[in-house]
DRENDO-1510 file (C-alpha; in Angstrom, 1 decimal, always signed):
<recs>
REC; n; res; u; v; w
REC; 1; MET; +20.9; -6.0; +13.0 .
REC; 2; SER; +20.6; -3.1; +10.5 .
REC; 3; ALA; +17.3; -1.5; +9.6 .
REC; 4; ARG; +16.3; -0.8; +6.0 .
REC; 5; ARG; +16.3; +2.8; +5.2 .
REC; 6; ARG; +12.9; +4.3; +4.5 .
REC; 7; ARG; +12.4; +7.5; +2.5 .
REC; 8; PRO; +11.0; +10.4; +4.5 .
REC; 9; LEU; +7.2; +10.3; +4.5 .
REC; 10; ALA; +7.1; +13.7; +2.9 .
REC; 11; GLU; +8.4; +12.1; -0.3 .
REC; 12; TRP; +5.7; +9.4; -0.3 .
REC; 13; HIS; +2.6; +9.3; -2.5 .
REC; 14; ALA; -0.6; +7.6; -1.1 .
REC; 15; VAL; -3.8; +6.6; -2.8 .
REC; 16; VAL; -7.0; +6.3; -0.9 .
REC; 17; LEU; -9.3; +3.9; -2.7 .
REC; 18; HIS; -12.6; +4.8; -1.1 .
REC; 19; ARG; -15.9; +6.3; -2.2 .
REC; 20; PRO; -16.5; +10.0; -1.3 .
REC; 21; HIS; -17.2; +9.8; +2.4 .
REC; 22; PRO; -16.3; +11.6; +5.7 .
REC; 23; ALA; -14.1; +8.7; +6.6 .
REC; 24; ALA; -12.0; +9.1; +3.4 .
REC; 25; ASP; -11.9; +12.9; +4.0 .
REC; 26; ALA; -10.5; +12.4; +7.5 .
REC; 27; LEU; -7.9; +10.0; +6.3 .
REC; 28; VAL; -6.8; +12.4; +3.5 .
REC; 29; ARG; -6.5; +15.2; +6.2 .
REC; 30; GLN; -4.3; +12.9; +8.4 .
REC; 31; LEU; -2.1; +11.9; +5.5 .
REC; 32; GLU; -1.7; +15.6; +4.4 .
REC; 33; ARG; -0.7; +16.4; +8.0 .
REC; 34; LEU; +2.1; +13.9; +7.6 .
REC; 35; ARG; +3.0; +15.7; +4.4 .
REC; 36; ILE; +2.2; +12.7; +2.2 .
REC; 37; THR; +0.9; +13.6; -1.3 .
REC; 38; THR; -2.5; +12.0; -1.4 .
REC; 39; ARG; -5.1; +11.2; -4.1 .
REC; 40; LEU; -8.6; +10.0; -3.4 .
REC; 41; VAL; -10.0; +7.6; -6.1 .
REC; 42; TRP; -13.0; +5.4; -6.6 .
REC; 43; PRO; -14.0; +2.7; -7.8 .
REC; 44; GLU; -10.7; +1.3; -9.2 .
REC; 45; LEU; -7.0; +2.0; -9.4 .
REC; 46; THR; -5.5; +2.9; -12.7 .
REC; 47; ALA; -2.1; +1.8; -13.8 .
REC; 48; ALA; -0.7; +5.3; -13.0 .
REC; 49; GLU; -2.2; +5.2; -9.4 .
REC; 50; ALA; -0.6; +1.8; -8.9 .
REC; 51; SER; +2.8; +3.4; -8.6 .
REC; 52; ALA; +1.9; +4.9; -5.2 .
REC; 53; ASP; +4.0; +4.1; -2.2 .
REC; 54; VAL; +1.0; +3.0; -0.1 .
REC; 55; VAL; -2.6; +2.3; -0.8 .
REC; 56; PHE; -5.4; +2.6; +1.7 .
REC; 57; PHE; -8.5; +0.7; +0.6 .
REC; 58; ASP; -12.1; +0.4; +1.7 .
REC; 59; ALA; -12.5; -3.2; +2.9 .
REC; 60; ASP; -16.3; -2.7; +3.3 .
REC; 61; MET; -17.1; -1.8; -0.3 .
REC; 62; GLY; -14.1; -3.5; -2.0 .
REC; 63; TYR; -14.6; -6.2; -4.7 .
REC; 64; ASP; -12.6; -8.7; -6.6 .
REC; 65; GLY; -10.8; -7.2; -9.6 .
REC; 66; GLN; -10.6; -3.7; -8.0 .
REC; 67; PHE; -6.8; -3.7; -8.1 .
REC; 68; PRO; -4.8; -3.9; -11.3 .
REC; 69; TRP; -2.8; -6.9; -9.9 .
REC; 70; PRO; -3.7; -10.3; -8.8 .
REC; 71; ALA; -5.1; -10.7; -5.2 .
REC; 72; GLY; -2.3; -10.9; -2.7 .
REC; 73; HIS; +0.4; -9.5; -5.1 .
REC; 74; ALA; +0.3; -5.8; -4.4 .
REC; 75; PRO; +3.5; -4.0; -5.4 .
REC; 76; MET; +3.3; -1.7; -2.4 .
REC; 77; PRO; +2.0; -1.8; +1.2 .
REC; 78; LEU; -1.7; -2.0; +1.6 .
REC; 79; VAL; -3.8; -0.7; +4.5 .
REC; 80; ALA; -7.4; -1.9; +4.8 .
REC; 81; LEU; -10.0; +0.6; +6.1 .
REC; 82; ILE; -12.5; -1.5; +8.1 .
REC; 83; GLY; -15.9; -0.4; +9.3 .
REC; 84; SER; -17.6; -3.7; +9.4 .
REC; 85; GLU; -16.0; -6.7; +11.1 .
REC; 86; ALA; -18.0; -9.2; +9.1 .
REC; 87; PRO; -15.9; -12.3; +8.7 .
REC; 88; GLY; -16.3; -12.2; +4.9 .
REC; 89; ARG; -15.1; -8.6; +4.6 .
REC; 90; VAL; -12.1; -9.1; +6.8 .
REC; 91; GLU; -11.1; -12.3; +4.9 .
REC; 92; TRP; -11.5; -10.4; +1.6 .
REC; 93; ALA; -9.1; -7.7; +2.9 .
REC; 94; LEU; -6.6; -10.3; +4.0 .
REC; 95; ALA; -6.8; -12.0; +0.7 .
REC; 96; GLN; -5.9; -8.7; -1.0 .
REC; 97; GLY; -2.6; -8.8; +0.9 .
REC; 98; SER; -3.4; -6.1; +3.5 .
REC; 99; ASP; -0.3; -5.3; +5.6 .
REC; 100; ALA; -2.2; -3.2; +8.2 .
REC; 101; HIS; -5.6; -1.9; +9.0 .
REC; 102; LEU; -7.4; +1.1; +10.4 .
REC; 103; LEU; -10.8; +1.0; +11.9 .
REC; 104; LYS; -13.5; +3.4; +10.7 .
REC; 105; PRO; -14.4; +6.1; +11.6 .
REC; 106; ILE; -10.9; +7.5; +11.1 .
REC; 107; GLY; -9.8; +9.7; +13.9 .
REC; 108; SER; -6.6; +11.7; +14.7 .
REC; 109; ALA; -4.6; +8.6; +15.7 .
REC; 110; GLY; -3.5; +5.5; +14.0 .
REC; 111; VAL; -2.6; +6.6; +10.5 .
REC; 112; TYR; +1.2; +7.0; +11.1 .
REC; 113; SER; +1.4; +3.6; +12.9 .
REC; 114; ALA; -0.6; +1.9; +10.1 .
REC; 115; ILE; +1.8; +3.3; +7.5 .
REC; 116; LEU; +4.9; +2.1; +9.3 .
REC; 117; ILE; +3.5; -1.3; +10.2 .
REC; 118; ALA; +2.3; -1.8; +6.6 .
REC; 119; ALA; +5.7; -0.8; +5.2 .
REC; 120; HIS; +7.5; -3.1; +7.7 .
REC; 121; GLY; +5.2; -6.0; +6.8 .
REC; 122; PHE; +5.6; -5.4; +3.1 .
REC; 123; ALA; +9.4; -5.2; +3.4 .
REC; 124; ALA; +9.5; -8.4; +5.4 .
REC; 125; ARG; +7.6; -10.4; +2.7 .
REC; 126; SER; +9.2; -8.8; -0.3 .
REC; 127; PRO; +12.4; -10.3; -1.6 .
REC; 128; ARG; +15.6; -8.6; -0.6 .
REC; 129; PRO; +17.4; -6.8; -3.4 .
REC; 130; ARG; +18.5; -9.6; -5.6 .
REC; 131; ARG; +20.6; -10.0; -8.7 .
REC; 132; SER; +19.6; -11.8; -11.8 .
REC; 133; ALA; +22.0; -12.7; -14.6 .
REC; 134; ILE; +20.5; -12.2; -18.0 .
REC; 135; TRP; +22.4; -13.9; -20.8 .
REC; 136; LYS; +22.4; -12.0; -24.0 .
REC; 137; ALA; +24.6; -12.5; -27.0 .
REC; 138; GLY; +27.3; -14.3; -24.9 .
REC; 139; CYS; +27.4; -11.4; -22.4 .
REC; 140; VAL; +26.0; -11.3; -18.9 .
REC; 141; ALA; +24.0; -8.2; -17.9 .
REC; 142; VAL; +23.3; -7.9; -14.1 .
REC; 143; ARG; +20.2; -6.2; -12.9 .
REC; 144; THR; +19.3; -5.4; -9.3 .
REC; 145; TRP; +15.7; -5.0; -8.2 .
REC; 146; PHE; +14.5; -3.0; -5.2 .
REC; 147; ALA; +11.1; -2.5; -3.6 .
REC; 148; PRO; +9.9; +0.7; -5.3 .
REC; 149; TRP; +9.5; +2.6; -2.0 .
REC; 150; SER; +12.9; +1.8; -0.5 .
REC; 151; THR; +16.2; +3.4; -1.2 .
</recs>
């Protein structure tokens, strides 16, 4: 069995979708220690921020329509930040397509594991690189699509 290659984390860009809060600050510090370029945003992602390699989002304060894609169709791995284990909040995070989670308050452990688990889960459910024939003026053009964070 061969493993998919993953870019070094130092080449990754992360978005933390969380209101200004010590939990968000702690997460940003941990991501920066992993040499991941990080941006803290609230209350919504813009199209430019949607090109991140991973998104961490606040499951406690999240709401429908917060992401620029339909629920469950994120184009990158998602990590839910959970402070309240209320069933409705956990179900909302799962409906968004969360690949992993971190419990708040964020400490010095767990961020690295959450990134790798989220990336693995995302890769497992994403289609393998596939080819699609596009017929145009009697010619066939072949395109190959890859997950944006893989090489």
